[in-house]
N, C-alpha and C positions, 0 to 999 in steps of 0.2 A: 656513537660509532656505528657504521653501517658495514655489513658484510654481505657478500653475494651467496645465494643458495645455488644448488646444482643447476637449476633452470635459469639462473642469471638474475632473478628478481632480488631486490634488496631485502635484507632481514635486519631489523633494528634490534640493537642490544642495549642494555642499560636502562636507566630511568627515563621516564617521560610519561605524558598522558596516554591514555588508551585511545586508540584510533579505530573508528569503524566507518564503513562505507554505507551511505544511505542513498537510496534511489527515490526520486520524487515523481509521483504520478499526478499530474494536474488535470483535474476534471472541471469542465466549464459548467456554468449554471444556465439553464434555459427557463426563463420566467420564474426564477427562484428555486428551481429543482436541480439537483445534481444530475448531470447528463453524461452518458458515456460517449466516447469518440465516434463509434459506429454501432449504434444500438442493435442493428439487425444482424451483425456478424457474431461469430462465436466469442464469448466472453466480452461482448460489447466493443469488440475491436481492439482489445488489449491482449498482448501476447503473454503467455504464462511466465511468471517470474521464476528464476532458478531457486533451488533449495537453499535456505538460509538467508535469503534477501531480507534486508531491513528496509521497509517501504514506508514512505510518508505520502499519504494521499491528501492533496491540497484541493479543497472544494471551493476555494475562493469565497465569494459572498453569498453562496447558496444558503437558503434558509430551510429547505425541505429536501427529503430524500424518499425514494420509493423502494419497497421490497424488491420489486421487479428489477430495478437497476443493480442493486447489490447482489441479487441472485445470479444475474448474468455475469457480474464481475468476479464473484467468489471462486469460480473454477480456475481463474488465472492466478489467484492469490493463495491457494491452499498450501503451497510449499514455503511460503514466507516464514521467517523466524519471528518477525515482529512487524506490526502494522500500526502506524500512528495516523490519526485523522486530524488535519488542521484546517482552519478557515477563519473568516472574520466574524461569523455569526455563531455564538455559542450554542444556540438552539439547533442550528443546522448541523454543527459538528456533533452534538449529542445524538441527534436523530440518525445521522449517517452512521455513527458508530453502532447504534442499536441495530439498525437494519443489516449492517455488515456482520455483526456478531451472530445474528440469527441465520444469515445465509451461510456463513462459515461453519456454524454448528451443524447445519444440515449436510455439509460436505465432509466434515471430519468430526472427531470428538469435540465436545464443547470448547470453544476457543476463548470465550470471555467470561 
């Protein structure tokens, strides 16, 4: 059953699966390395995400990541509630996660 709230948005009542919104940030790989959209701009050309965002970073087939790229990106991600790194290369995903954790730990209290 659906009811409307004061602002007109639907409110679900009753049983059912939990629903959450997930935003996807697709990063391309340049010669195997994770690359930001506009590396010379603030946060690598990525706008800051709102507080509470659940973010999935898709690195595609990248096999490597640099601290520099994740340090640039971290400022845009500090308010995210949850960040997931996905890709086709398990070593690339692991390396990206490690660099991102290091960069976010420098921005806020330890995140990983």
